[in-house]
C-alpha beads as a LAMMPS data file, in Angstrom:
LAMMPS data file: protein, C-alpha beads

314 atoms
313 bonds

1 atom types
1 bond types

-500.0 500.0 xlo xhi
-500.0 500.0 ylo yhi
-500.0 500.0 zlo zhi

Masses

1 110.0

Atoms # bond

1 1 1 -149.806 -348.552 -52.956
2 1 1 -152.326 -349.122 -50.211
3 1 1 -152.997 -346.665 -47.410
4 1 1 -151.348 -348.912 -44.814
5 1 1 -148.207 -349.288 -46.933
6 1 1 -148.032 -345.523 -47.428
7 1 1 -148.337 -344.976 -43.662
8 1 1 -145.584 -347.507 -42.985
9 1 1 -143.321 -345.832 -45.558
10 1 1 -143.836 -342.437 -43.943
11 1 1 -143.122 -343.935 -40.517
12 1 1 -139.884 -345.537 -41.736
13 1 1 -138.827 -342.275 -43.404
14 1 1 -139.462 -340.283 -40.233
15 1 1 -137.553 -342.879 -38.196
16 1 1 -134.560 -342.605 -40.534
17 1 1 -134.623 -338.810 -40.311
18 1 1 -134.722 -338.984 -36.502
19 1 1 -131.762 -341.387 -36.501
20 1 1 -129.740 -339.145 -38.811
21 1 1 -130.591 -336.093 -36.704
22 1 1 -129.595 -337.951 -33.531
23 1 1 -126.230 -338.891 -35.042
24 1 1 -125.671 -335.326 -36.202
25 1 1 -126.565 -333.927 -32.759
26 1 1 -124.235 -336.476 -31.159
27 1 1 -121.191 -335.557 -33.224
28 1 1 -121.879 -331.833 -33.724
29 1 1 -120.221 -330.715 -30.409
30 1 1 -117.065 -332.645 -31.320
31 1 1 -116.991 -330.979 -34.731
32 1 1 -117.124 -327.573 -33.037
33 1 1 -114.289 -328.610 -30.699
34 1 1 -112.147 -329.955 -33.519
35 1 1 -110.549 -326.601 -34.594
36 1 1 -109.586 -325.751 -30.997
37 1 1 -108.250 -329.284 -30.453
38 1 1 -106.103 -329.029 -33.574
39 1 1 -104.759 -325.622 -32.540
40 1 1 -103.894 -326.880 -29.036
41 1 1 -102.205 -329.951 -30.497
42 1 1 -100.157 -327.859 -32.921
43 1 1 -99.131 -325.048 -30.574
44 1 1 -98.958 -326.893 -27.220
45 1 1 -98.574 -330.655 -27.412
46 1 1 -96.284 -330.704 -30.440
47 1 1 -93.713 -328.304 -28.887
48 1 1 -93.790 -330.287 -25.638
49 1 1 -93.225 -333.547 -27.504
50 1 1 -90.412 -331.879 -29.458
51 1 1 -88.685 -330.802 -26.246
52 1 1 -88.814 -334.367 -24.896
53 1 1 -87.464 -335.664 -28.196
54 1 1 -84.535 -333.232 -28.350
55 1 1 -83.682 -333.899 -24.700
56 1 1 -82.513 -337.338 -25.851
57 1 1 -80.420 -335.931 -28.692
58 1 1 -77.058 -334.278 -29.177
59 1 1 -78.525 -331.302 -31.002
60 1 1 -76.186 -328.338 -31.357
61 1 1 -76.921 -326.085 -34.331
62 1 1 -73.369 -324.708 -34.185
63 1 1 -71.990 -328.220 -34.811
64 1 1 -74.637 -330.038 -36.915
65 1 1 -72.270 -332.808 -38.043
66 1 1 -72.041 -334.117 -34.463
67 1 1 -75.804 -334.292 -33.906
68 1 1 -76.904 -337.776 -32.918
69 1 1 -78.959 -339.807 -30.463
70 1 1 -77.653 -339.261 -26.917
71 1 1 -80.029 -341.312 -24.808
72 1 1 -79.866 -340.174 -21.202
73 1 1 -76.391 -338.642 -21.484
74 1 1 -77.777 -335.100 -21.254
75 1 1 -79.572 -335.930 -18.016
76 1 1 -76.494 -337.683 -16.646
77 1 1 -74.471 -334.553 -17.354
78 1 1 -77.040 -332.360 -15.564
79 1 1 -76.799 -334.260 -12.295
80 1 1 -73.139 -335.265 -12.325
81 1 1 -71.025 -332.903 -14.430
82 1 1 -72.789 -329.532 -14.604
83 1 1 -71.356 -327.084 -12.039
84 1 1 -74.106 -324.483 -12.626
85 1 1 -77.235 -326.654 -12.416
86 1 1 -77.476 -326.816 -8.607
87 1 1 -76.624 -323.102 -8.066
88 1 1 -79.176 -322.051 -10.692
89 1 1 -81.814 -324.352 -9.179
90 1 1 -81.055 -322.952 -5.727
91 1 1 -81.435 -319.409 -7.095
92 1 1 -84.791 -320.418 -8.575
93 1 1 -85.976 -321.791 -5.239
94 1 1 -84.899 -318.630 -3.414
95 1 1 -86.484 -316.478 -6.085
96 1 1 -89.809 -318.328 -6.097
97 1 1 -90.016 -318.671 -2.315
98 1 1 -89.316 -315.005 -1.584
99 1 1 -91.562 -313.755 -4.369
100 1 1 -94.630 -315.870 -3.647
101 1 1 -94.524 -315.452 0.145
102 1 1 -93.930 -311.687 0.089
103 1 1 -96.358 -311.077 -2.766
104 1 1 -99.034 -313.032 -0.914
105 1 1 -98.519 -311.149 2.373
106 1 1 -98.416 -307.673 0.829
107 1 1 -101.129 -308.510 -1.696
108 1 1 -103.474 -309.715 1.041
109 1 1 -102.825 -306.558 3.072
110 1 1 -103.566 -304.322 0.084
111 1 1 -106.682 -306.353 -0.758
112 1 1 -107.996 -305.856 2.785
113 1 1 -107.389 -302.104 2.499
114 1 1 -109.034 -301.850 -0.921
115 1 1 -112.029 -303.763 0.402
116 1 1 -112.814 -300.913 2.794
117 1 1 -115.128 -298.050 1.863
118 1 1 -113.424 -294.721 1.164
119 1 1 -113.564 -291.894 -1.363
120 1 1 -112.207 -292.551 -4.856
121 1 1 -112.031 -296.262 -4.098
122 1 1 -112.575 -297.171 -7.751
123 1 1 -109.723 -294.962 -8.931
124 1 1 -107.368 -296.346 -6.276
125 1 1 -108.256 -299.921 -7.244
126 1 1 -107.546 -299.169 -10.880
127 1 1 -104.224 -297.522 -10.000
128 1 1 -103.215 -300.538 -7.903
129 1 1 -103.485 -302.723 -11.003
130 1 1 -101.077 -300.604 -13.101
131 1 1 -97.819 -302.447 -12.183
132 1 1 -99.355 -305.759 -13.232
133 1 1 -100.543 -304.281 -16.533
134 1 1 -97.089 -302.966 -17.469
135 1 1 -95.019 -305.236 -19.690
136 1 1 -91.929 -306.914 -18.269
137 1 1 -89.598 -305.105 -20.650
138 1 1 -90.982 -301.690 -19.737
139 1 1 -90.780 -302.502 -16.033
140 1 1 -87.182 -303.642 -16.524
141 1 1 -86.207 -300.386 -18.220
142 1 1 -87.854 -298.339 -15.487
143 1 1 -86.181 -300.230 -12.646
144 1 1 -82.784 -300.282 -14.365
145 1 1 -82.950 -296.478 -14.536
146 1 1 -83.878 -296.252 -10.859
147 1 1 -81.008 -298.585 -9.936
148 1 1 -78.541 -296.744 -12.194
149 1 1 -75.244 -296.012 -10.459
150 1 1 -74.879 -292.457 -11.759
151 1 1 -78.422 -291.084 -12.138
152 1 1 -80.622 -293.575 -10.285
153 1 1 -83.245 -292.322 -7.849
154 1 1 -82.299 -294.914 -5.210
155 1 1 -78.750 -293.624 -4.866
156 1 1 -80.024 -290.056 -4.774
157 1 1 -82.532 -290.722 -1.991
158 1 1 -80.147 -292.805 0.109
159 1 1 -77.411 -290.208 -0.272
160 1 1 -79.776 -287.437 0.830
161 1 1 -80.857 -289.255 3.992
162 1 1 -77.297 -290.311 4.786
163 1 1 -77.591 -294.093 4.496
164 1 1 -74.809 -294.327 1.911
165 1 1 -71.745 -292.155 1.270
166 1 1 -71.190 -292.963 -2.409
167 1 1 -73.204 -294.220 -5.343
168 1 1 -73.623 -297.974 -5.635
169 1 1 -74.057 -300.171 -8.686
170 1 1 -76.984 -302.144 -7.307
171 1 1 -77.338 -304.511 -10.267
172 1 1 -73.602 -305.076 -10.762
173 1 1 -72.747 -305.823 -7.140
174 1 1 -72.976 -309.512 -6.242
175 1 1 -74.175 -308.664 -2.722
176 1 1 -77.105 -306.497 -3.870
177 1 1 -78.077 -307.756 -7.338
178 1 1 -80.377 -310.556 -6.193
179 1 1 -82.287 -308.478 -3.639
180 1 1 -82.579 -305.693 -6.228
181 1 1 -84.359 -307.886 -8.769
182 1 1 -86.537 -309.308 -5.979
183 1 1 -87.752 -305.804 -5.078
184 1 1 -88.456 -304.998 -8.730
185 1 1 -90.487 -308.176 -9.227
186 1 1 -92.363 -307.604 -5.966
187 1 1 -93.560 -304.251 -7.278
188 1 1 -94.842 -305.948 -10.415
189 1 1 -96.312 -309.068 -8.806
190 1 1 -98.104 -307.783 -5.683
191 1 1 -101.095 -306.378 -7.663
192 1 1 -101.900 -309.873 -8.969
193 1 1 -102.527 -311.133 -5.447
194 1 1 -104.231 -307.872 -4.437
195 1 1 -106.778 -307.972 -7.259
196 1 1 -107.557 -311.709 -7.109
197 1 1 -107.873 -311.734 -3.309
198 1 1 -109.971 -308.559 -3.425
199 1 1 -112.409 -310.334 -5.744
200 1 1 -112.548 -313.259 -3.310
201 1 1 -113.098 -310.907 -0.357
202 1 1 -116.102 -309.333 -2.056
203 1 1 -117.735 -312.746 -2.403
204 1 1 -117.746 -313.390 1.377
205 1 1 -121.301 -312.941 2.745
206 1 1 -121.735 -310.171 5.321
207 1 1 -123.877 -312.532 7.400
208 1 1 -120.755 -314.485 8.410
209 1 1 -119.126 -311.392 9.890
210 1 1 -122.360 -310.421 11.625
211 1 1 -122.622 -313.902 13.137
212 1 1 -119.117 -313.872 14.638
213 1 1 -119.651 -310.286 15.790
214 1 1 -122.704 -311.401 17.745
215 1 1 -120.525 -314.089 19.367
216 1 1 -118.167 -311.344 20.553
217 1 1 -115.350 -311.839 18.066
218 1 1 -113.149 -308.858 17.235
219 1 1 -111.476 -307.984 13.945
220 1 1 -108.562 -310.363 14.450
221 1 1 -110.760 -313.365 15.259
222 1 1 -113.063 -312.481 12.367
223 1 1 -110.049 -312.462 10.096
224 1 1 -108.804 -315.845 11.379
225 1 1 -112.138 -317.652 11.520
226 1 1 -114.033 -316.080 8.610
227 1 1 -111.777 -314.265 6.150
228 1 1 -108.897 -316.739 5.859
229 1 1 -111.088 -319.882 5.571
230 1 1 -113.183 -318.182 2.894
231 1 1 -110.028 -317.186 1.001
232 1 1 -108.526 -320.681 1.113
233 1 1 -109.428 -321.653 -2.455
234 1 1 -108.291 -318.326 -3.905
235 1 1 -104.997 -318.439 -1.984
236 1 1 -104.233 -322.002 -3.095
237 1 1 -104.893 -321.230 -6.761
238 1 1 -103.065 -317.887 -6.828
239 1 1 -99.996 -319.214 -5.029
240 1 1 -99.813 -322.270 -7.300
241 1 1 -100.115 -320.137 -10.429
242 1 1 -97.594 -317.641 -9.109
243 1 1 -95.070 -320.375 -8.268
244 1 1 -95.259 -321.643 -11.845
245 1 1 -95.013 -318.141 -13.332
246 1 1 -92.148 -317.025 -11.130
247 1 1 -90.241 -320.259 -11.665
248 1 1 -90.442 -319.626 -15.415
249 1 1 -89.784 -315.882 -15.130
250 1 1 -87.053 -314.698 -17.484
251 1 1 -87.773 -311.207 -18.780
252 1 1 -87.168 -309.085 -15.670
253 1 1 -83.990 -310.844 -14.520
254 1 1 -82.601 -311.040 -18.044
255 1 1 -83.140 -307.342 -18.739
256 1 1 -81.875 -306.166 -15.343
257 1 1 -78.827 -308.364 -14.746
258 1 1 -78.569 -310.936 -17.545
259 1 1 -78.039 -313.555 -14.827
260 1 1 -74.959 -311.832 -13.423
261 1 1 -72.814 -310.812 -11.786
262 1 1 -70.955 -314.135 -11.680
263 1 1 -74.244 -316.072 -12.142
264 1 1 -75.514 -314.757 -8.804
265 1 1 -78.962 -314.078 -10.315
266 1 1 -78.996 -316.948 -12.820
267 1 1 -82.135 -318.997 -12.196
268 1 1 -82.787 -322.388 -13.776
269 1 1 -84.938 -320.831 -16.495
270 1 1 -82.228 -318.278 -17.212
271 1 1 -79.693 -321.094 -17.427
272 1 1 -81.915 -322.977 -19.892
273 1 1 -82.113 -319.884 -22.103
274 1 1 -78.344 -319.456 -21.827
275 1 1 -77.667 -323.042 -22.923
276 1 1 -80.293 -323.317 -25.663
277 1 1 -80.554 -319.832 -27.129
278 1 1 -77.132 -318.297 -26.561
279 1 1 -75.128 -321.527 -26.537
280 1 1 -77.081 -323.105 -29.441
281 1 1 -77.099 -326.415 -27.520
282 1 1 -80.784 -327.245 -27.870
283 1 1 -80.348 -330.868 -26.853
284 1 1 -78.918 -330.011 -23.454
285 1 1 -81.287 -327.067 -23.072
286 1 1 -84.226 -329.373 -23.777
287 1 1 -82.995 -331.814 -21.117
288 1 1 -82.844 -328.956 -18.602
289 1 1 -86.373 -327.969 -19.633
290 1 1 -87.631 -331.504 -19.004
291 1 1 -86.050 -331.465 -15.536
292 1 1 -87.700 -328.105 -14.853
293 1 1 -91.049 -329.484 -16.050
294 1 1 -90.788 -332.515 -13.779
295 1 1 -89.889 -330.317 -10.786
296 1 1 -92.967 -328.130 -11.314
297 1 1 -95.214 -331.141 -11.929
298 1 1 -94.102 -332.874 -8.736
299 1 1 -94.455 -329.665 -6.743
300 1 1 -97.987 -329.031 -8.059
301 1 1 -99.077 -332.574 -7.201
302 1 1 -97.614 -332.427 -3.683
303 1 1 -98.928 -328.910 -3.075
304 1 1 -102.488 -329.787 -4.081
305 1 1 -102.258 -332.954 -1.995
306 1 1 -101.021 -331.143 1.112
307 1 1 -103.572 -328.346 0.816
308 1 1 -106.305 -330.915 0.108
309 1 1 -107.578 -328.698 -2.669
310 1 1 -109.610 -331.495 -4.216
311 1 1 -111.670 -331.962 -1.023
312 1 1 -114.596 -329.773 -0.184
313 1 1 -114.547 -327.987 3.149
314 1 1 -116.927 -329.493 5.638

Bonds

1 1 1 2
2 1 2 3
3 1 3 4
4 1 4 5
5 1 5 6
6 1 6 7
7 1 7 8
8 1 8 9
9 1 9 10
10 1 10 11
11 1 11 12
12 1 12 13
13 1 13 14
14 1 14 15
15 1 15 16
16 1 16 17
17 1 17 18
18 1 18 19
19 1 19 20
20 1 20 21
21 1 21 22
22 1 22 23
23 1 23 24
24 1 24 25
25 1 25 26
26 1 26 27
27 1 27 28
28 1 28 29
29 1 29 30
30 1 30 31
31 1 31 32
32 1 32 33
33 1 33 34
34 1 34 35
35 1 35 36
36 1 36 37
37 1 37 38
38 1 38 39
39 1 39 40
40 1 40 41
41 1 41 42
42 1 42 43
43 1 43 44
44 1 44 45
45 1 45 46
46 1 46 47
47 1 47 48
48 1 48 49
49 1 49 50
50 1 50 51
51 1 51 52
52 1 52 53
53 1 53 54
54 1 54 55
55 1 55 56
56 1 56 57
57 1 57 58
58 1 58 59
59 1 59 60
60 1 60 61
61 1 61 62
62 1 62 63
63 1 63 64
64 1 64 65
65 1 65 66
66 1 66 67
67 1 67 68
68 1 68 69
69 1 69 70
70 1 70 71
71 1 71 72
72 1 72 73
73 1 73 74
74 1 74 75
75 1 75 76
76 1 76 77
77 1 77 78
78 1 78 79
79 1 79 80
80 1 80 81
81 1 81 82
82 1 82 83
83 1 83 84
84 1 84 85
85 1 85 86
86 1 86 87
87 1 87 88
88 1 88 89
89 1 89 90
90 1 90 91
91 1 91 92
92 1 92 93
93 1 93 94
94 1 94 95
95 1 95 96
96 1 96 97
97 1 97 98
98 1 98 99
99 1 99 100
100 1 100 101
101 1 101 102
102 1 102 103
103 1 103 104
104 1 104 105
105 1 105 106
106 1 106 107
107 1 107 108
108 1 108 109
109 1 109 110
110 1 110 111
111 1 111 112
112 1 112 113
113 1 113 114
114 1 114 115
115 1 115 116
116 1 116 117
117 1 117 118
118 1 118 119
119 1 119 120
120 1 120 121
121 1 121 122
122 1 122 123
123 1 123 124
124 1 124 125
125 1 125 126
126 1 126 127
127 1 127 128
128 1 128 129
129 1 129 130
130 1 130 131
131 1 131 132
132 1 132 133
133 1 133 134
134 1 134 135
135 1 135 136
136 1 136 137
137 1 137 138
138 1 138 139
139 1 139 140
140 1 140 141
141 1 141 142
142 1 142 143
143 1 143 144
144 1 144 145
145 1 145 146
146 1 146 147
147 1 147 148
148 1 148 149
149 1 149 150
150 1 150 151
151 1 151 152
152 1 152 153
153 1 153 154
154 1 154 155
155 1 155 156
156 1 156 157
157 1 157 158
158 1 158 159
159 1 159 160
160 1 160 161
161 1 161 162
162 1 162 163
163 1 163 164
164 1 164 165
165 1 165 166
166 1 166 167
167 1 167 168
168 1 168 169
169 1 169 170
170 1 170 171
171 1 171 172
172 1 172 173
173 1 173 174
174 1 174 175
175 1 175 176
176 1 176 177
177 1 177 178
178 1 178 179
179 1 179 180
180 1 180 181
181 1 181 182
182 1 182 183
183 1 183 184
184 1 184 185
185 1 185 186
186 1 186 187
187 1 187 188
188 1 188 189
189 1 189 190
190 1 190 191
191 1 191 192
192 1 192 193
193 1 193 194
194 1 194 195
195 1 195 196
196 1 196 197
197 1 197 198
198 1 198 199
199 1 199 200
200 1 200 201
201 1 201 202
202 1 202 203
203 1 203 204
204 1 204 205
205 1 205 206
206 1 206 207
207 1 207 208
208 1 208 209
209 1 209 210
210 1 210 211
211 1 211 212
212 1 212 213
213 1 213 214
214 1 214 215
215 1 215 216
216 1 216 217
217 1 217 218
218 1 218 219
219 1 219 220
220 1 220 221
221 1 221 222
222 1 222 223
223 1 223 224
224 1 224 225
225 1 225 226
226 1 226 227
227 1 227 228
228 1 228 229
229 1 229 230
230 1 230 231
231 1 231 232
232 1 232 233
233 1 233 234
234 1 234 235
235 1 235 236
236 1 236 237
237 1 237 238
238 1 238 239
239 1 239 240
240 1 240 241
241 1 241 242
242 1 242 243
243 1 243 244
244 1 244 245
245 1 245 246
246 1 246 247
247 1 247 248
248 1 248 249
249 1 249 250
250 1 250 251
251 1 251 252
252 1 252 253
253 1 253 254
254 1 254 255
255 1 255 256
256 1 256 257
257 1 257 258
258 1 258 259
259 1 259 260
260 1 260 261
261 1 261 262
262 1 262 263
263 1 263 264
264 1 264 265
265 1 265 266
266 1 266 267
267 1 267 268
268 1 268 269
269 1 269 270
270 1 270 271
271 1 271 272
272 1 272 273
273 1 273 274
274 1 274 275
275 1 275 276
276 1 276 277
277 1 277 278
278 1 278 279
279 1 279 280
280 1 280 281
281 1 281 282
282 1 282 283
283 1 283 284
284 1 284 285
285 1 285 286
286 1 286 287
287 1 287 288
288 1 288 289
289 1 289 290
290 1 290 291
291 1 291 292
292 1 292 293
293 1 293 294
294 1 294 295
295 1 295 296
296 1 296 297
297 1 297 298
298 1 298 299
299 1 299 300
300 1 300 301
301 1 301 302
302 1 302 303
303 1 303 304
304 1 304 305
305 1 305 306
306 1 306 307
307 1 307 308
308 1 308 309
309 1 309 310
310 1 310 311
311 1 311 312
312 1 312 313
313 1 313 314
């Protein structure tokens, strides 16, 4: 083999190695993503597809011989023949609206307080996060004891200050059950807004406050023209996440009232659990789940459109 042929062979070999290395580098990131993609497909997309499939079926595990394809009959029943769908949806809307608005207001107030400089600020910030860190079941047990008709702290305090003359069953009374679970969930949910908004507050440059102070703006104008605009992104994201979480909230209501009395605290998610889990009617429960999914999807799209979240502030 001549010298020129040997050089050409080495050049071709190096070129092939570069090509193979380029192909490997091109596909290597996808190989690393493959395990996560498979896990997401198995544990997320497959259950979602299953829910859509069963929503078109008569699937009742208590009567398997009658299981068959139902088409849109389940959805027709939801909107025309189900007496509890609209009340449960209305309860969900009241629940989500009251929770998100009040949690945002109180959470923002606490975040502004925790953003100030004072002694033991770190310990107070850590303590403010405790309700959010407690599990829903533990919070339910604690609040059910406080609401207890015979030994609850609420009855004891109100009796001592003279606001009530006899013990009340807060969670069993139709007139007080809904507001009782709202108060319990507020206690648990306010820290989420407080911590996330506190983090956003700490990212606001001090120069902005100094600039408006030079222009003669007081605390209120600084809050309106500096703090709120800078918190816009954080508020949009936290409220959207909290709407989704509260709409799907089951644990606290289920453990405190079970949806009662007389379905006065039955939200749409509670009703889905009642139909699918307790009633064994997974076909109808899946149809209700699809309706719930569509409601949240439409809300998220409209909310992000109205708030113009996708546009950068000028």
